[in-house]
FILONU-912362 format. One line per 3 residues: number of its first residue (from 1); their letters; for each residue x, y, z of N, C-alpha, C. Coordinates in nm, 2 decimals, decimal comma. Layout:
N
NUM> a> X Y Z X Y Z X Y Z; ...
This chain:
302
1> xxx> 3,88 -6,01 8,03 3,93 -5,90 7,94 4,07 -5,93 7,90; 4,16 -5,97 8,00 4,30 -5,99 7,96 4,31 -6,11 7,86; 4,23 -6,21 7,88 4,24 -6,32 7,78 4,20 -6,27 7,64
4> xxx> 4,10 -6,19 7,63 4,06 -6,14 7,50 4,17 -6,05 7,44; 4,24 -5,97 7,52 4,34 -5,88 7,47 4,46 -5,97 7,43; 4,50 -6,07 7,50 4,61 -6,16 7,46 4,58 -6,22 7,33
7> xxx> 4,46 -6,27 7,31 4,42 -6,33 7,18 4,42 -6,23 7,07; 4,36 -6,11 7,09 4,35 -6,01 6,99 4,49 -5,96 6,94; 4,58 -5,94 7,04 4,71 -5,89 7,00 4,82 -6,00 6,98
10> xxx> 4,78 -6,12 7,01 4,87 -6,23 6,99 5,00 -6,22 7,08; 4,98 -6,19 7,21 5,09 -6,17 7,30 5,08 -6,26 7,42; 5,19 -6,29 7,49 5,18 -6,36 7,61 5,15 -6,26 7,73
13> xxx> 5,13 -6,32 7,85 5,09 -6,24 7,96 5,19 -6,13 8,00; 5,32 -6,16 8,00 5,42 -6,06 8,03 5,42 -5,95 7,94; 5,41 -5,97 7,81 5,41 -5,86 7,71 5,28 -5,78 7,72
16> xxx> 5,17 -5,85 7,75 5,04 -5,78 7,77 5,05 -5,68 7,88; 5,11 -5,72 7,99 5,13 -5,63 8,11 5,22 -5,51 8,07; 5,32 -5,54 7,99 5,41 -5,43 7,95 5,33 -5,33 7,86
19> xxx> 5,26 -5,38 7,77 5,18 -5,30 7,68 5,08 -5,21 7,76; 5,01 -5,27 7,85 4,91 -5,20 7,94 4,98 -5,09 8,02; 5,11 -5,12 8,07 5,18 -5,02 8,14 5,22 -4,90 8,05
22> xxx> 5,25 -4,93 7,93 5,28 -4,82 7,83 5,16 -4,74 7,81; 5,04 -4,80 7,80 4,92 -4,73 7,78 4,90 -4,64 7,90; 4,91 -4,69 8,02 4,89 -4,61 8,14 4,98 -4,50 8,16
25> xxx> 5,11 -4,53 8,14 5,21 -4,42 8,16 5,20 -4,32 8,05; 5,18 -4,36 7,93 5,17 -4,27 7,82 5,05 -4,18 7,84; 4,94 -4,24 7,89 4,82 -4,16 7,91 4,84 -4,05 8,02
28> xxx> 4,91 -4,09 8,13 4,94 -4,00 8,23 5,03 -3,89 8,18; 5,13 -3,92 8,10 5,22 -3,82 8,05 5,15 -3,73 7,96; 5,06 -3,78 7,88 4,98 -3,69 7,79 4,89 -3,59 7,87
31> xxx> 4,83 -3,64 7,98 4,76 -3,55 8,06 4,84 -3,45 8,13; 4,96 -3,49 8,18 5,05 -3,39 8,24 5,09 -3,28 8,14; 5,13 -3,33 8,02 5,17 -3,23 7,91 5,06 -3,14 7,88
34> xxx> 4,94 -3,19 7,87 4,82 -3,11 7,83 4,79 -3,00 7,94; 4,81 -3,04 8,06 4,78 -2,94 8,17 4,89 -2,83 8,17; 5,01 -2,86 8,14 5,12 -2,76 8,12 5,09 -2,67 8,01
37> xxx> 5,04 -2,73 7,90 5,01 -2,64 7,78 4,89 -2,55 7,81; 4,79 -2,61 7,88 4,67 -2,53 7,91 4,70 -2,41 8,01; 4,80 -2,43 8,09 4,84 -2,33 8,19 4,90 -2,21 8,12
40> xxx> 4,94 -2,23 7,99 5,00 -2,11 7,91 4,89 -2,04 7,83; 4,77 -2,09 7,84 4,66 -2,03 7,76 4,58 -1,93 7,85; 4,50 -1,85 7,79 4,42 -1,76 7,87 4,27 -1,80 7,87
43> xxx> 4,24 -1,92 7,84 4,10 -1,97 7,84 4,05 -1,99 7,98; 3,94 -1,93 8,01 3,89 -1,93 8,15 3,75 -2,00 8,16; 3,67 -1,99 8,05 3,54 -2,05 8,05 3,55 -2,20 8,07
46> xxx> 3,48 -2,26 8,17 3,50 -2,40 8,20 3,47 -2,49 8,09; 3,37 -2,47 8,01 3,33 -2,56 7,90 3,44 -2,55 7,79; 3,48 -2,42 7,76 3,58 -2,40 7,65 3,71 -2,46 7,70
49> xxx> 3,74 -2,45 7,83 3,87 -2,50 7,88 3,87 -2,66 7,86; 3,75 -2,72 7,90 3,74 -2,86 7,90 3,76 -2,92 7,76; 3,69 -2,85 7,66 3,69 -2,89 7,52 3,83 -2,88 7,47
52> xxx> 3,90 -2,77 7,49 4,03 -2,75 7,45 4,13 -2,85 7,51; 4,11 -2,87 7,64 4,20 -2,97 7,71 4,19 -3,11 7,65; 4,06 -3,15 7,61 4,04 -3,28 7,55 4,12 -3,29 7,41
55> xxx> 4,11 -3,18 7,34 4,18 -3,17 7,21 4,33 -3,18 7,23; 4,38 -3,11 7,32 4,53 -3,11 7,35 4,57 -3,25 7,39; 4,49 -3,31 7,48 4,53 -3,45 7,53 4,53 -3,55 7,41
58> xxx> 4,43 -3,53 7,32 4,42 -3,62 7,21 4,54 -3,61 7,12; 4,59 -3,48 7,10 4,71 -3,46 7,02 4,83 -3,51 7,09; 4,84 -3,49 7,22 4,96 -3,53 7,29 4,97 -3,68 7,31
61> xxx> 4,86 -3,75 7,32 4,86 -3,90 7,36 4,94 -3,98 7,27; 4,93 -3,98 7,13 5,01 -4,06 7,05 5,16 -4,04 7,07; 5,20 -3,91 7,08 5,34 -3,88 7,10 5,39 -3,93 7,23
64> xxx> 5,31 -3,91 7,33 5,35 -3,96 7,47 5,37 -4,11 7,47; 5,27 -4,18 7,41 5,27 -4,33 7,41 5,39 -4,38 7,33; 5,42 -4,32 7,22 5,53 -4,36 7,14 5,66 -4,34 7,21
67> xxx> 5,68 -4,23 7,28 5,80 -4,20 7,36 5,82 -4,30 7,47; 5,71 -4,33 7,54 5,72 -4,43 7,65 5,74 -4,57 7,60; 5,69 -4,60 7,48 5,71 -4,74 7,43 5,85 -4,77 7,40
70> xxx> 5,94 -4,67 7,37 6,07 -4,70 7,33 6,15 -4,77 7,44; 6,16 -4,72 7,56 6,24 -4,79 7,67 6,18 -4,92 7,71; 6,05 -4,94 7,68 5,98 -5,07 7,71 5,99 -5,17 7,60
73> xxx> 6,06 -5,13 7,49 6,07 -5,22 7,37 5,95 -5,25 7,29; 5,85 -5,16 7,30 5,72 -5,18 7,23 5,69 -5,08 7,12; 5,80 -5,01 7,07 5,77 -4,90 6,98 5,70 -4,95 6,85
76> xxx> 5,75 -5,07 6,80 5,69 -5,12 6,68 5,54 -5,15 6,69; 5,50 -5,21 6,81 5,36 -5,24 6,83 5,28 -5,11 6,83; 5,33 -5,01 6,91 5,24 -4,89 6,92 5,25 -4,81 6,79
79> xxx> 5,35 -4,81 6,72 5,36 -4,74 6,59 5,25 -4,79 6,50; 5,24 -4,92 6,49 5,13 -4,98 6,40 4,99 -4,97 6,46; 4,99 -4,97 6,59 4,86 -4,96 6,66 4,80 -4,82 6,63
82> xxx> 4,88 -4,71 6,65 4,84 -4,58 6,63 4,81 -4,55 6,48; 4,89 -4,61 6,39 4,87 -4,60 6,25 4,73 -4,66 6,21; 4,70 -4,77 6,27 4,57 -4,83 6,23 4,46 -4,75 6,29
85> xxx> 4,47 -4,69 6,41 4,37 -4,61 6,46 4,34 -4,49 6,37; 4,45 -4,43 6,32 4,44 -4,32 6,23 4,37 -4,36 6,10; 4,40 -4,48 6,05 4,33 -4,53 5,93 4,18 -4,54 5,95
88> xxx> 4,15 -4,60 6,06 4,00 -4,61 6,09 3,93 -4,48 6,11; 4,01 -4,39 6,18 3,94 -4,26 6,21 3,92 -4,17 6,08; 4,02 -4,18 5,99 4,02 -4,09 5,88 3,99 -4,15 5,75
91> xxx> 3,95 -4,28 5,75 3,93 -4,36 5,63 3,81 -4,29 5,55; 3,84 -4,26 5,43 3,74 -4,20 5,34 3,63 -4,30 5,30; 3,51 -4,25 5,28 3,40 -4,33 5,23 3,44 -4,37 5,09
94> xxx> 3,42 -4,50 5,05 3,45 -4,55 4,92 3,37 -4,47 4,81; 3,44 -4,44 4,70 3,38 -4,37 4,60 3,28 -4,47 4,52; 3,18 -4,41 4,46 3,09 -4,49 4,38 3,11 -4,45 4,24
97> xxx> 3,14 -4,55 4,15 3,15 -4,53 4,01 3,02 -4,57 3,94; 2,98 -4,50 3,84 2,86 -4,54 3,77 2,89 -4,55 3,62; 2,96 -4,67 3,59 2,98 -4,69 3,44 2,85 -4,72 3,37
100> xxx> 2,85 -4,72 3,25 2,73 -4,75 3,17 2,75 -4,88 3,09; 2,65 -4,96 3,10 2,66 -5,09 3,03 2,63 -5,07 2,88; 2,63 -5,18 2,81 2,61 -5,17 2,66 2,47 -5,12 2,62
103> xxx> 2,38 -5,13 2,72 2,24 -5,08 2,69 2,22 -4,94 2,75; 2,33 -4,88 2,79 2,32 -4,74 2,85 2,24 -4,74 2,98; 2,25 -4,85 3,05 2,18 -4,85 3,18 2,29 -4,83 3,29
106> xxx> 2,27 -4,74 3,39 2,37 -4,72 3,49 2,39 -4,84 3,58; 2,51 -4,87 3,61 2,54 -4,98 3,70 2,61 -4,93 3,82; 2,56 -4,95 3,94 2,62 -4,90 4,06 2,73 -5,00 4,10
109> xxx> 2,85 -4,94 4,11 2,97 -5,02 4,14 3,05 -4,96 4,25; 3,02 -4,99 4,37 3,08 -4,93 4,49 3,21 -5,01 4,52; 3,32 -4,93 4,53 3,45 -4,99 4,56 3,46 -5,01 4,71
112> xxx> 3,46 -5,13 4,76 3,47 -5,15 4,90 3,60 -5,22 4,94; 3,63 -5,21 5,07 3,75 -5,27 5,12 3,74 -5,42 5,12; 3,85 -5,49 5,07 3,86 -5,63 5,07 3,94 -5,68 5,19
115> xxx> 3,88 -5,75 5,28 3,94 -5,80 5,40 4,00 -5,94 5,39; 4,13 -5,95 5,42 4,20 -6,08 5,42 4,22 -6,13 5,56; 4,21 -6,27 5,57 4,25 -6,34 5,69 4,37 -6,42 5,65
118> xxx> 4,48 -6,41 5,72 4,60 -6,49 5,69 4,60 -6,60 5,79; 4,60 -6,73 5,74 4,61 -6,85 5,82 4,76 -6,89 5,82; 4,82 -6,90 5,94 4,96 -6,94 5,94 4,99 -7,02 6,07
121> xxx> 5,10 -7,11 6,06 5,13 -7,19 6,17 5,27 -7,17 6,23; 5,35 -7,09 6,16 5,49 -7,09 6,20 5,55 -6,95 6,22; 5,67 -6,93 6,16 5,74 -6,80 6,19 5,68 -6,68 6,12
124> xxx> 5,61 -6,71 6,01 5,54 -6,60 5,94 5,61 -6,51 5,85; 5,72 -6,56 5,78 5,79 -6,48 5,69 5,71 -6,44 5,57; 5,63 -6,53 5,52 5,54 -6,50 5,41 5,43 -6,40 5,46
127> xxx> 5,38 -6,43 5,58 5,27 -6,34 5,63 5,32 -6,20 5,64; 5,45 -6,18 5,69 5,50 -6,05 5,70 5,50 -5,98 5,57; 5,55 -6,05 5,46 5,55 -5,98 5,33 5,41 -5,94 5,28
130> xxx> 5,31 -6,03 5,31 5,18 -6,00 5,27 5,12 -5,88 5,35; 5,15 -5,88 5,48 5,10 -5,76 5,56 5,17 -5,63 5,52; 5,30 -5,64 5,49 5,37 -5,52 5,44 5,31 -5,47 5,31
133> xxx> 5,28 -5,56 5,22 5,23 -5,53 5,09 5,10 -5,44 5,10; 5,01 -5,48 5,20 4,88 -5,42 5,20 4,86 -5,32 5,32; 4,97 -5,29 5,38 4,96 -5,20 5,50 4,90 -5,06 5,47
136> xxx> 4,92 -5,01 5,35 4,87 -4,88 5,31 4,79 -4,90 5,18; 4,74 -5,01 5,15 4,67 -5,04 5,02 4,53 -4,97 5,03; 4,48 -4,91 4,92 4,35 -4,84 4,92 4,23 -4,93 4,92
139> xxx> 4,25 -5,06 4,87 4,14 -5,15 4,86 4,15 -5,28 4,94; 4,27 -5,31 4,98 4,29 -5,44 5,05 4,36 -5,42 5,18; 4,31 -5,50 5,28 4,38 -5,49 5,42 4,37 -5,63 5,48
142> xxx> 4,48 -5,65 5,56 4,48 -5,78 5,64 4,41 -5,75 5,77; 4,29 -5,81 5,78 4,20 -5,78 5,90 4,22 -5,87 6,01; 4,28 -5,99 5,99 4,29 -6,09 6,09 4,40 -6,19 6,06
145> xxx> 4,47 -6,23 6,16 4,57 -6,34 6,15 4,52 -6,46 6,23; 4,51 -6,58 6,17 4,46 -6,70 6,23 4,57 -6,79 6,25; 4,59 -6,84 6,37 4,70 -6,93 6,40 4,66 -7,05 6,49
148> xxx> 4,71 -7,16 6,47 4,68 -7,28 6,54 4,79 -7,32 6,65; 4,89 -7,23 6,66 5,00 -7,26 6,75 5,03 -7,14 6,84; 4,99 -7,14 6,96 5,02 -7,03 7,05 5,17 -7,00 7,06
151> xxx> 5,21 -6,88 7,05 5,35 -6,85 7,06 5,42 -6,85 6,93; 5,35 -6,89 6,82 5,42 -6,90 6,69 5,47 -6,76 6,65; 5,57 -6,75 6,57 5,63 -6,62 6,53 5,53 -6,53 6,46
154> xxx> 5,44 -6,59 6,39 5,34 -6,50 6,31 5,26 -6,42 6,41; 5,23 -6,47 6,53 5,15 -6,40 6,62 5,22 -6,27 6,67; 5,36 -6,28 6,68 5,44 -6,17 6,72 5,43 -6,06 6,61
157> xxx> 5,44 -6,11 6,48 5,44 -6,01 6,37 5,30 -5,94 6,37; 5,20 -6,02 6,39 5,06 -5,95 6,39 5,05 -5,85 6,50; 5,11 -5,88 6,62 5,10 -5,79 6,73 5,18 -5,66 6,70
160> xxx> 5,29 -5,68 6,64 5,38 -5,56 6,60 5,30 -5,47 6,50; 5,22 -5,53 6,41 5,15 -5,46 6,31 5,01 -5,41 6,36; 4,97 -5,45 6,48 4,84 -5,41 6,53 4,73 -5,48 6,47
163> xxx> 4,75 -5,61 6,42 4,65 -5,69 6,36 4,59 -5,79 6,46; 4,46 -5,80 6,47 4,40 -5,90 6,57 4,45 -6,04 6,53; 4,46 -6,12 6,63 4,50 -6,26 6,62 4,39 -6,35 6,67
166> xxx> 4,36 -6,46 6,60 4,26 -6,56 6,64 4,33 -6,69 6,66; 4,34 -6,74 6,78 4,41 -6,87 6,81 4,30 -6,97 6,80; 4,32 -7,08 6,72 4,22 -7,18 6,70 4,26 -7,31 6,76
169> xxx> 4,16 -7,40 6,78 4,19 -7,53 6,83 4,11 -7,63 6,74; 4,16 -7,76 6,74 4,12 -7,86 6,64 3,97 -7,89 6,65; 3,92 -7,91 6,77 3,78 -7,96 6,79 3,68 -7,86 6,72
172> xxx> 3,69 -7,74 6,75 3,60 -7,64 6,68 3,63 -7,62 6,54; 3,76 -7,63 6,50 3,79 -7,61 6,36 3,74 -7,72 6,27; 3,76 -7,84 6,31 3,72 -7,96 6,23 3,58 -8,01 6,26
175> xxx> 3,53 -8,00 6,38 3,41 -8,06 6,41 3,30 -7,96 6,46; 3,34 -7,83 6,47 3,25 -7,73 6,51 3,21 -7,64 6,39; 3,21 -7,51 6,41 3,17 -7,42 6,30 3,28 -7,37 6,22
178> xxx> 3,40 -7,43 6,25 3,52 -7,39 6,17 3,56 -7,24 6,19; 3,51 -7,18 6,30 3,53 -7,04 6,33 3,47 -6,94 6,22; 3,36 -6,99 6,16 3,30 -6,91 6,06 3,24 -6,78 6,12
181> xxx> 3,19 -6,79 6,25 3,13 -6,68 6,31 3,24 -6,57 6,33; 3,36 -6,61 6,37 3,47 -6,51 6,39 3,51 -6,45 6,26; 3,52 -6,53 6,15 3,55 -6,47 6,02 3,45 -6,37 5,97
184> xxx> 3,32 -6,40 6,00 3,21 -6,31 5,96 3,22 -6,18 6,04; 3,26 -6,20 6,17 3,27 -6,08 6,25 3,37 -5,98 6,20; 3,48 -6,03 6,14 3,58 -5,95 6,08 3,56 -5,92 5,93
187> xxx> 3,44 -5,96 5,88 3,40 -5,94 5,74 3,50 -5,99 5,64; 3,55 -6,11 5,66 3,66 -6,16 5,58 3,61 -6,20 5,44; 3,68 -6,15 5,34 3,64 -6,18 5,20 3,73 -6,30 5,14
190> xxx> 3,85 -6,30 5,18 3,95 -6,40 5,13 4,03 -6,46 5,24; 4,06 -6,59 5,24 4,15 -6,65 5,33 4,28 -6,68 5,26; 4,39 -6,64 5,32 4,52 -6,66 5,26 4,60 -6,76 5,35
193> xxx> 4,64 -6,87 5,29 4,72 -6,97 5,37 4,87 -6,93 5,35; 4,94 -6,92 5,46 5,08 -6,88 5,45 5,16 -6,97 5,55; 5,18 -7,10 5,51 5,24 -7,19 5,60 5,15 -7,24 5,70
196> xxx> 5,02 -7,26 5,67 4,92 -7,32 5,76 4,92 -7,47 5,74; 4,94 -7,55 5,84 4,97 -7,69 5,82 4,84 -7,78 5,84; 4,73 -7,72 5,88 4,61 -7,80 5,89 4,54 -7,80 5,76
199> xxx> 4,47 -7,91 5,73 4,38 -7,92 5,62 4,26 -7,83 5,64; 4,22 -7,76 5,54 4,10 -7,67 5,55 3,97 -7,75 5,55; 3,89 -7,73 5,65 3,77 -7,81 5,65 3,67 -7,77 5,55
202> xxx> 3,58 -7,86 5,51 3,48 -7,84 5,41 3,39 -7,72 5,44; 3,36 -7,69 5,56 3,28 -7,57 5,60 3,33 -7,44 5,54; 3,47 -7,43 5,56 3,53 -7,31 5,51 3,53 -7,30 5,35
205> xxx> 3,56 -7,42 5,29 3,57 -7,43 5,15 3,43 -7,39 5,09; 3,32 -7,44 5,15 3,19 -7,41 5,10 3,16 -7,27 5,12; 3,20 -7,21 5,23 3,17 -7,07 5,26 3,25 -6,97 5,17
208> xxx> 3,37 -7,02 5,13 3,46 -6,93 5,05 3,50 -7,00 4,92; 3,41 -7,02 4,83 3,44 -7,09 4,70 3,53 -6,99 4,62; 3,64 -7,05 4,58 3,74 -6,97 4,50 3,79 -6,85 4,59
211> xxx> 3,78 -6,86 4,72 3,82 -6,75 4,81 3,92 -6,79 4,91; 3,98 -6,91 4,89 4,09 -6,95 4,98 4,21 -6,98 4,89; 4,32 -6,91 4,92 4,44 -6,91 4,83 4,56 -6,97 4,91
214> xxx> 4,63 -7,06 4,85 4,75 -7,12 4,91 4,87 -7,11 4,82; 4,99 -7,12 4,89 5,11 -7,13 4,81 5,18 -7,26 4,85; 5,23 -7,34 4,75 5,30 -7,46 4,77 5,44 -7,45 4,72
217> xxx> 5,54 -7,51 4,79 5,68 -7,49 4,75 5,73 -7,59 4,65; 5,65 -7,61 4,54 5,69 -7,70 4,43 5,59 -7,68 4,32; 5,63 -7,74 4,20 5,55 -7,72 4,08 5,44 -7,83 4,08
220> xxx> 5,32 -7,79 4,13 5,21 -7,89 4,13 5,18 -7,92 3,99; 5,13 -8,04 3,96 5,08 -8,14 4,05 5,19 -8,23 4,11; 5,32 -8,21 4,08 5,43 -8,29 4,14 5,45 -8,24 4,28
223> xxx> 5,48 -8,34 4,37 5,52 -8,32 4,50 5,42 -8,24 4,59; 5,30 -8,28 4,57 5,19 -8,23 4,65 5,12 -8,34 4,73; 5,02 -8,31 4,81 4,95 -8,41 4,88 4,98 -8,41 5,03
226> xxx> 4,91 -8,50 5,10 4,93 -8,50 5,25 5,07 -8,53 5,29; 5,12 -8,45 5,38 5,25 -8,47 5,43 5,36 -8,40 5,35; 5,33 -8,34 5,24 5,42 -8,28 5,15 5,43 -8,13 5,18
229> xxx> 5,51 -8,09 5,27 5,53 -7,95 5,31 5,67 -7,93 5,35; 5,72 -7,80 5,34 5,85 -7,77 5,39 5,96 -7,85 5,33; 6,05 -7,90 5,42 6,17 -7,97 5,38 6,13 -8,11 5,31
232> xxx> 6,01 -8,16 5,35 5,97 -8,29 5,29 5,96 -8,27 5,14; 5,91 -8,16 5,09 5,90 -8,13 4,95 6,03 -8,12 4,89; 6,12 -8,04 4,94 6,25 -8,01 4,89 6,34 -8,14 4,88
235> xxx> 6,33 -8,22 4,99 6,40 -8,34 4,99 6,35 -8,44 4,88; 6,22 -8,44 4,86 6,17 -8,53 4,75 6,21 -8,48 4,61; 6,21 -8,35 4,59 6,25 -8,29 4,46 6,40 -8,33 4,43
238> xxx> 6,49 -8,31 4,53 6,63 -8,34 4,51 6,65 -8,49 4,49; 6,58 -8,57 4,57 6,59 -8,72 4,56 6,55 -8,77 4,42; 6,45 -8,70 4,36 6,40 -8,74 4,23 6,49 -8,69 4,12
241> xxx> 6,60 -8,61 4,15 6,69 -8,57 4,04 6,63 -8,46 3,95; 6,53 -8,38 4,01 6,47 -8,27 3,93 6,57 -8,16 3,90; 6,56 -8,10 3,78 6,65 -7,99 3,75 6,59 -7,86 3,78
244> xxx> 6,46 -7,85 3,81 6,40 -7,73 3,85 6,29 -7,75 3,95; 6,26 -7,65 4,02 6,15 -7,66 4,12 6,08 -7,52 4,11; 6,01 -7,49 4,21 5,94 -7,35 4,21 5,83 -7,35 4,31
247> xxx> 5,73 -7,26 4,28 5,62 -7,24 4,37 5,49 -7,25 4,28; 5,38 -7,28 4,35 5,25 -7,29 4,29 5,15 -7,21 4,38; 5,09 -7,11 4,33 4,98 -7,04 4,40 4,85 -7,10 4,34
250> xxx> 4,76 -7,14 4,43 4,64 -7,21 4,38 4,52 -7,19 4,47; 4,40 -7,21 4,42 4,29 -7,21 4,51 4,28 -7,34 4,58; 4,21 -7,33 4,70 4,20 -7,45 4,78 4,07 -7,52 4,76
253> xxx> 4,07 -7,65 4,74 3,95 -7,73 4,74 3,96 -7,84 4,84; 3,87 -7,94 4,83 3,86 -8,05 4,93 3,99 -8,14 4,94; 4,07 -8,14 4,84 4,19 -8,22 4,84 4,32 -8,14 4,86
256> xxx> 4,42 -8,21 4,92 4,54 -8,14 4,94 4,61 -8,10 4,81; 4,64 -7,97 4,80 4,72 -7,92 4,69 4,66 -7,95 4,55; 4,53 -7,94 4,54 4,46 -7,98 4,42 4,38 -7,87 4,35
259> xxx> 4,35 -7,76 4,41 4,27 -7,66 4,35 4,33 -7,60 4,23; 4,25 -7,52 4,16 4,30 -7,46 4,03 4,42 -7,37 4,05; 4,52 -7,39 3,96 4,64 -7,31 3,97 4,62 -7,17 3,93
262> xxx> 4,67 -7,08 4,00 4,67 -6,93 3,97 4,80 -6,89 3,91; 4,91 -6,94 3,96 5,04 -6,89 3,92 5,15 -6,99 3,95; 5,25 -7,01 3,87 5,36 -7,09 3,90 5,49 -7,01 3,87
265> xxx> 5,59 -7,01 3,96 5,72 -6,95 3,94 5,82 -7,06 3,95; 5,93 -7,05 3,87 6,03 -7,16 3,87 6,17 -7,11 3,91; 6,24 -7,20 3,96 6,38 -7,18 3,99 6,46 -7,31 3,97
268> xxx> 6,59 -7,30 3,94 6,67 -7,42 3,91 6,70 -7,50 4,04; 6,72 -7,63 4,02 6,78 -7,71 4,12 6,92 -7,74 4,08; 7,02 -7,69 4,15 7,16 -7,70 4,10 7,23 -7,82 4,17
271> xxx> 7,33 -7,87 4,10 7,41 -7,98 4,16 7,46 -7,94 4,30; 7,45 -8,03 4,39 7,50 -8,01 4,53 7,39 -7,94 4,62; 7,27 -7,91 4,56 7,17 -7,85 4,64 7,13 -7,95 4,76
274> xxx> 7,10 -7,89 4,87 7,04 -7,96 4,99 6,90 -7,90 5,00; 6,82 -7,96 5,09 6,69 -7,91 5,12 6,70 -7,77 5,17; 6,80 -7,73 5,24 6,81 -7,60 5,30 6,84 -7,50 5,19
277> xxx> 6,94 -7,53 5,10 6,97 -7,43 4,99 6,86 -7,42 4,90; 6,79 -7,53 4,86 6,67 -7,51 4,77 6,56 -7,44 4,84; 6,54 -7,46 4,97 6,44 -7,39 5,04 6,46 -7,24 5,04
280> xxx> 6,59 -7,20 5,05 6,62 -7,05 5,05 6,58 -6,99 4,92; 6,61 -7,07 4,81 6,57 -7,02 4,68 6,42 -7,01 4,66; 6,35 -7,11 4,71 6,21 -7,11 4,70 6,15 -7,00 4,79
283> xxx> 6,20 -6,98 4,90 6,15 -6,87 4,99 6,16 -6,73 4,92; 6,27 -6,71 4,85 6,29 -6,59 4,78 6,18 -6,57 4,67; 6,15 -6,68 4,60 6,04 -6,68 4,50 5,91 -6,64 4,57
286> xxx> 5,88 -6,71 4,68 5,76 -6,69 4,76 5,74 -6,54 4,80; 5,85 -6,49 4,86 5,84 -6,35 4,91 5,82 -6,25 4,80; 5,88 -6,28 4,68 5,87 -6,18 4,57 5,73 -6,19 4,50
289> xxx> 5,68 -6,32 4,49 5,56 -6,34 4,40 5,43 -6,34 4,48; 5,42 -6,40 4,60 5,29 -6,43 4,66 5,21 -6,31 4,69; 5,26 -6,20 4,75 5,18 -6,08 4,77 5,12 -6,02 4,65
292> xxx> 5,20 -6,02 4,54 5,16 -5,96 4,41 5,05 -6,04 4,35; 5,06 -6,17 4,36 4,96 -6,26 4,30 4,83 -6,26 4,38; 4,84 -6,25 4,51 4,72 -6,23 4,60 4,65 -6,10 4,55
295> xxx> 4,72 -5,99 4,54 4,66 -5,86 4,50 4,59 -5,88 4,37; 4,65 -5,93 4,27 4,58 -5,95 4,14 4,46 -6,04 4,15; 4,47 -6,14 4,23 4,36 -6,24 4,24 4,24 -6,18 4,31
298> xxx> 4,26 -6,12 4,42 4,14 -6,07 4,50 4,08 -5,94 4,43; 4,16 -5,87 4,35 4,10 -5,76 4,28 4,04 -5,80 4,14; 4,06 -5,93 4,11 4,01 -5,98 3,98 4,08 -5,93 3,86
301> xx> 4,21 -5,89 3,88 4,29 -5,85 3,77 4,33 -5,97 3,68; 4,34 -5,95 3,55 4,38 -6,06 3,46 4,53 -6,09 3,48
């Protein structure tokens, strides 16, 4: 059970123990508060008392857990955990629209939630921007974070936001089922690459045609291909004497950095630029553009 919780929340053993302690202490505090409240009521019938007690505990529990989480340093985790519980509990059924086609025949068009899986390997700055963009979106949600590096910063971000984490290993990813069963379990519609350094296997590309989106820190087709990521890209751009660089958002196919382009954003390369200064400019472009382009793409907007 503990292993599953560590994977789901993307936390280490120590933090898992702290989170479970908050759950236990918060639950006890909620029960204590509920009993004090019930002592002030005049309800005597045992069934009515029990029902009312359960209601009061349910109301007290989120407040108690949040209060307890503060001294334990887990307020952000529990804030997002409780918010996600509320979304699941009170999520409205999607509306059904019935537009009429050109031959006046009704077309059933049910608006359903679009589930994203973010694949990332590092600190997760792009992942955070994407998660924030869709945290309260009516149609799109980040349902899963997939990471190939235990302890990577992106797993901490996912835990803070209450998003399940799937830690993957090479053998199953490249020579097994590529974790298709897990993605199916979370009903994933689109895969979003955000600093994911492994090549996507054919099994995923076949399963998600035009459904895997990547961002590259250069203006493809220049400076793409195997080994061209991060500082390697920026160093190559500067060494070539380019006067501009930028980002390319594209669909993923069987080749590195080759799929159809969705969007390109540009920025200047100024005299005296280093890989670090250019990277900072590129990151700003990524953070501003990538979440919005993802939204338009998965919604099918022009």
